N, C-alpha and C positions, 0 to 999 in steps of 0.2 A: 563548420564545413571546411573553411580554409585550412584548418589544422588537421583535417582528416581527408585530404584529397585521395581519391582512389589511385592505386598503383599504376593502372593502365591508362590514366587520363591523358598523359602526353602522347602515348602511342595512338590513342583514338583521335586526338587532334591532328596528328601527323597523317594518318591514313585518310581521314576525311578531306584534309587539305589537298592531298594528292589525287583524290578520286575525281573522275570525270562524270560520275553519275550523281544520283540524288540520295539523300538520307531519308529512308523510309522509316517513319516512327509509328509504333503501335503500342497499345495498352488497353486495358479494360477498366471500366468504372472510373474512380478518381485518377488512377494512373493514365487513363485515356484522356481525361480533361487536361492533365498536365502535359501529356504527350502532344496534344494539339497546340498548346501554347509553345512548347519547345520547337515544334516543326515550323510554326509561324515565325518565331524569332529567327531561326536559322535562315528561312527563306528571305526575310526582310533585311538580312545582314550579309547577303552574298553567298550563302550556302543553299543551293536548291534542295528543298525538302518537301515531303508529302506525308500526310497522316493517312494510314490505312486502318480501318476498323477491323479488329481481329476476327469478329464473327463474319463480317462480309468477305474477309479474305478467304474464308473457307468455302465461300459460295461464288467464286469467280474473280474476286479482286486480287488474288495472288498474281494474276496477269499484269497487275500494275508494277510488280517488282521485276526490274530488268537485271541482267547478269552483271552490269557495271554499277548497279546500285549497292548500297549497304543498308542494313537494317539496325535500328535502335529500338530494342524491345524493353518495355518497362513493366515490372511486376514486383511489388514490395516483398511478397512472399517467395517469388520465383517459382511458384507452382500453379500459375494461372492456366487453367485447362484450355481456354480459348486461344492461347498463343501457340498451341502445339503444332498446328498446321503451318503457321508461318515459320516456326523453328525448323520443321521438317523440310519445308521448301528451301530455306537458306542452306541446309546441309546437303540437299540433293543437287543444287545448282551452284554450290561453292560461292554463295553470296556472303560476304563478310558480315558477321553479326556482333553487335555490341549489346550487352545486357546491363540494365540498371536494377539492382535489387539490394535488400538489406541482409539477405542470406547467402553467403558465398558458397554454401554447399548445396544450394537448391538445384533442381533439375534444369532450370533456365540458365543459371550461371555455369553449370558443368558443360552445357552445350555450346556456350558462347565462345567466340574467338577472343573477345575483349570484355573484361569484367569491370564495371564501375560499381563498386560496393559502397553502399550508403553507411555512414557511421551508425553504430548500434545505440540509438537514443530512443527512449520510450515515446509513444504518442502523447500529445499534450492534453487530450481529452480526459475527463474524470474517470472513465472506465478503461482507458488505455487501449482502445480498440479502433476508434474512428480515425481514418487517415488524416492526420494533421501534421505532425512533425515530419513523417516520411514524405508527404507530398511537397512540403516546403523545401526539404532537402533535395528532392528530385528537381524541383523547379530551379533551385539555386545552381545545381549541377548542370542543368540544361543551359542556363544563362552563362555559366562559366565556359561551357563549350563554345557557345556562339561568340562570346567576347574574345576568347583565345583564337578562334578562327578568323575573326576580323583583324586581329593584330598580325596573325600569320600571313594574311593576304594583303596587308597594308590597305584595308578598307577605309575610304575617306568620306567626308561629308557629301561630296558630289555624287559618290556611288550610292550613299544612303538615300539621297533624294530621288534617285531613279525608281526606287521601290516605294517611295512615300510622296507621290506628287500631289495628293489632296490634303485639304484641311490646313490647320495651323502649322503642323510640322512640316508640310510641304512648302508653305510660305517661308518658314524660317530657313529652309535649305535652298531657296531660290537664289540665283546668281544675278549680279548686276546686268549681265548680258541678256538675261531673260526679261528684264523689266525696263531696260533703258529705251530711249527714243533714238533712232538712227536715221541715216540717209538725209533727206532734205529737212527733216525736223530739227537737226542740230544747228543751233545758232552760232555761226562762224563768220568772222570778218578778218580781212588781211590786216597786218600790222600797221599799214599806212592809211587805213580807212578813216575818214573823218568821223568825228563823234556824232554829227547829225545823222549820218547814215547808220552808224553803230546803234544809235537809239532806236531807229526804225527796225533794225533786225531784232533787237531785244524785245521790242513791243510786239512784233508780229509773231515771234516764236513763243513768247509767253512763259519763259522759264526764269526770267529775272537776271539772266547772265548772257554773256557773249564770249565765246572762245576766240582768242586772238592767235592767228597762225602766221607763220613765216616759212616759206618753202615746204608747206604741207605739214609742218610740225607745230604743236601747241606750245606757245611761248608765254601765254598769260591768259587771264580771264578778267573781263570787265563785269562787275556786279553792281547792284543798286547802291551798295555802300561806297564803291569807288566813284560813282557819279556824285554822291553827296560830298565826298571829300575833295572833289575837284570842281565844285560848283562855280567858283568865281571865274575860272578860265576854261571851263569845260568845252564850249563850242569852238574854241580856237585850237583845240588839241586833236591829236590823232589817237586811235585806239591803243597803239603800242605805248603811248605816253601815260595813259590813264590806267592801263591794266595792271593788275597784281601779277608780277612776274614769277611768283612762287605759289601758284594756286594748289588747292587740294584736288587730287585726281585719283582715280582708281582704274585698274584693268577690268576687263569684262568678266573674268572668272572669279572676281571677289564675291563673297556672299553678300546678298542684299542687306542682311542684318548687320554686317560689318560696316557697309557703306552708310546705313542709317545711323549707326553709332558715331561714325566720323562726322556726319552732318550735324548731329546734336552737339557733339563736343566742340566743333568749330563754329557753331551757331550760324550755319548756312543752310540754304534750302535746295541747293542743286549742286551736282558734281559733274565735271567733264570726265568722260570715259576715254581712255587712250590705249593704244596698242603698244607693242614692245619697242617701237621706233618713235614713241611720243606723238603719233598721229591721232587726232581726235576721231573717234568712231561712234560716239553717242553722248547722250546727256541723261542723267538720272535726277529726277525731282523727288523731294521728300514725299510728295503726295503719291507718287508711283509706289513707294514702299508701303505707305498706309493703306492704299487701295488693295494691295496684294495681301494685306494681313501681316506684314513684317513689322511687328512692334512688340 
């Protein structure tokens, strides 16, 4: 397929990316099943799309197609009778129409504004008739459209999560800011705080660390490991003397999966979350990531 991209492909990507309407997809039979998947992929990657059943379109669902939409019609033969009313509707109201077919001289392709012609490969089944190769090519072409539109729009992981909030995929796209503990839950002490008081803060907050601040900015972190390393003189020192002054931190917009990877790499169980001015705004524990399914 990569070696046989349709001539109008770039033009189709361009017109869809500039459109303020939806991509209305339609097809019958196996083409309809593939069309539903293409529409779903477009919608989930930032291109509003809707699948309209060709037969239902003839009985009122043509009203779902607005003037600022565009239609993507799929028919391997290009002669699917059920599509004729949608085709006529797009011509009557000047709705841009893209056709996917393996026959460039078919009725559908002749009526289309943009033609995405499939490579002329035989079906893979033993009798050469069951939609196999053609449906796979159409699916690949639909995915290529979606991916190209993602690149055109600069679609980012945080955009992707907006449309995938549930399940494991949603968890993988969660940000640190969505999982972190903030406000009074954040274990913070001043640089001059005694270690006896610092221990009380660490114990009461329950994250195994305490952020050390000076003039509102995070300058270090006291962890359980720092306590053990300073055991002999611990109670005579202040938080700023015991703290690791080069701690691992993350901003709130970091993906939780990235934060989890950092904790595993550094062999730590919690991270302080800071803003652009290095002010502590939260704390993320490894258990927060595991509970959310980020693993």
